[in-house]
C-alpha positions as CSV (number, residue, x, y, z in Angstrom):
1,M,-97.5,10.4,-80.6
2,H,-97.2,8.8,-77.2
3,K,-95.2,5.7,-78.0
4,L,-93.7,3.5,-75.3
5,R,-91.5,0.5,-75.7
6,S,-92.2,-2.5,-73.6
7,Q,-90.1,-5.6,-74.1
8,G,-89.1,-4.4,-77.5
9,V,-92.7,-3.8,-78.7
10,L,-94.0,-0.4,-79.7
11,L,-97.1,0.6,-77.6
12,V,-99.4,3.3,-78.9
13,K,-102.1,4.8,-76.8
14,V,-105.7,5.0,-77.7
15,R,-105.4,8.8,-77.5
16,D,-103.0,8.7,-80.5
17,G,-105.2,6.5,-82.6
18,M,-108.7,7.7,-81.9
19,S,-110.7,10.2,-84.0
20,H,-110.9,13.4,-82.0
21,L,-113.7,14.8,-84.1
22,V,-116.8,12.7,-83.3
23,L,-120.0,12.8,-85.2
24,T,-122.8,13.3,-82.7
25,I,-126.4,12.9,-83.5
26,G,-129.7,13.2,-81.6
27,P,-132.0,10.2,-80.9
28,A,-134.7,11.6,-83.4
29,H,-132.4,11.6,-86.4
30,T,-133.7,9.1,-89.0
31,L,-131.4,6.3,-90.1
32,R,-131.2,7.9,-93.6
33,Q,-130.1,11.2,-92.0
34,A,-127.5,9.4,-89.9
35,A,-126.3,7.3,-92.9
36,R,-125.9,10.5,-95.0
37,M,-123.8,12.2,-92.3
38,M,-121.7,9.1,-91.8
39,S,-121.2,8.6,-95.5
40,A,-120.2,12.3,-96.1
41,R,-117.5,12.0,-93.4
42,R,-116.5,8.4,-94.5
43,I,-117.0,7.1,-90.9
44,G,-118.7,4.0,-89.6
45,A,-120.3,5.2,-86.4
46,A,-122.0,8.2,-84.7
47,V,-122.4,8.9,-81.0
48,V,-126.0,9.4,-80.1
49,I,-126.6,12.0,-77.4
50,D,-130.0,12.2,-75.8
51,P,-130.4,15.1,-73.3
52,E,-133.3,13.1,-71.6
53,H,-131.2,10.0,-71.2
54,A,-128.1,9.5,-69.1
55,G,-125.0,8.3,-70.9
56,V,-124.4,8.1,-74.7
57,G,-125.2,5.5,-77.3
58,I,-123.6,4.6,-80.6
59,L,-125.2,4.0,-84.0
60,T,-123.0,2.0,-86.4
61,E,-123.2,1.2,-90.1
62,R,-124.0,-2.3,-89.0
63,D,-127.1,-1.1,-87.1
64,I,-128.3,0.8,-90.2
65,L,-127.5,-2.2,-92.5
66,D,-129.5,-4.6,-90.2
67,S,-132.5,-2.3,-90.2
68,V,-132.5,-1.9,-94.0
69,A,-132.0,-5.7,-94.4
70,A,-135.0,-6.3,-92.2
71,G,-137.1,-4.2,-94.6
72,E,-137.5,-1.2,-92.3
73,D,-137.9,2.2,-93.8
74,P,-134.7,4.3,-93.1
75,D,-136.9,7.5,-93.3
76,A,-139.2,6.3,-90.6
77,E,-136.7,4.5,-88.3
78,I,-134.9,6.7,-85.8
79,A,-131.5,6.4,-84.1
80,A,-133.1,5.9,-80.7
81,Q,-134.6,2.6,-81.9
82,H,-131.3,1.2,-83.2
83,R,-128.5,2.7,-81.0
84,T,-126.5,0.5,-78.6
85,E,-126.7,2.0,-75.1
86,D,-124.9,-0.7,-73.1
87,L,-121.4,0.5,-74.1
88,T,-117.9,-0.5,-73.1
89,Y,-115.9,2.7,-72.9
90,A,-112.2,3.1,-73.5
91,S,-109.7,5.3,-71.7
92,P,-107.4,7.5,-73.7
93,E,-104.6,5.9,-71.7
94,W,-105.3,2.4,-72.8
95,T,-102.8,0.8,-75.3
96,L,-104.2,-0.1,-78.7
97,D,-103.6,-3.8,-77.7
98,Q,-106.0,-3.3,-74.7
99,A,-108.6,-1.7,-77.0
100,A,-108.3,-4.4,-79.7
101,E,-108.6,-7.2,-77.1
102,T,-111.7,-5.4,-75.7
103,M,-113.3,-5.1,-79.1
104,I,-112.6,-8.8,-79.9
105,R,-114.0,-10.0,-76.6
106,G,-117.1,-7.8,-77.0
107,G,-117.7,-8.5,-80.7
108,F,-117.8,-4.8,-81.7
109,R,-115.7,-2.6,-84.0
110,H,-116.0,0.8,-82.3
111,L,-115.1,2.1,-78.8
112,V,-116.3,5.4,-77.4
113,V,-113.3,7.0,-75.6
114,V,-114.3,8.8,-72.4
115,E,-112.1,11.1,-70.3
116,G,-113.8,12.0,-67.1
117,H,-117.5,12.3,-68.0
118,D,-116.9,13.6,-71.5
119,V,-116.6,11.9,-74.9
120,A,-113.0,12.4,-75.9
121,G,-113.1,10.5,-79.2
122,L,-114.0,7.3,-81.1
123,L,-111.7,4.5,-81.9
124,S,-112.4,2.0,-84.7
125,M,-110.7,-1.2,-85.7
126,R,-109.7,0.7,-88.8
127,D,-107.9,3.3,-86.6
128,I,-106.0,0.5,-84.8
129,V,-104.9,-1.1,-88.1
130,R,-103.8,2.3,-89.4
131,C,-101.7,2.9,-86.3
132,W,-100.2,-0.6,-86.3
133,T,-99.4,-0.3,-89.9
134,S,-97.6,3.0,-89.5
135,A,-95.9,1.8,-86.4
136,E,-94.6,-1.3,-88.3
137,S,-93.2,0.9,-91.0
138,V,-91.0,2.9,-88.5
139,K,-89.6,-0.2,-86.7
140,P,-85.9,-0.8,-87.4
141,T,-85.3,-3.5,-89.8
142,H,-82.9,-6.4,-89.1
143,P,-80.4,-7.4,-91.7
144,Q,-81.4,-10.6,-93.5
145,A,-79.1,-13.5,-93.2
146,V,-77.4,-14.2,-96.5
147,V,-77.5,-17.9,-97.5
148,T,-75.0,-19.2,-100.0
149,S,-74.9,-22.6,-101.5
150,A,-71.8,-24.6,-101.1
């Protein structure tokens, strides 16, 4: 793991927290197909790649939930109709702090990580929490002050 220390704080890079294996689907996959694949992998998002469309999109569990809640048929609705295309991309070299701040500012829970022109991974809020939790567990502990009553 690429861990840096800055002013006593452990900095972990996006590269170390992201999922390197990314579920990619086509724009014609139905929401039910996408949901099944995401559920089988226990993930909350899929990258939508459309060879006829520049860039990539993302389909999240929230997109599927919103569609079902609106009464739409998950066997008829397709990823192309529900994906988000106007994405904010992360660099593998960002710190998890930078990624978390970007997610909070943008109001989303997943970041597509791009290196050059290629999708390098996907980072979720859950990935960040997992990294921060494991980073916290390796920090040196400070002795507690002992208080005695007089």
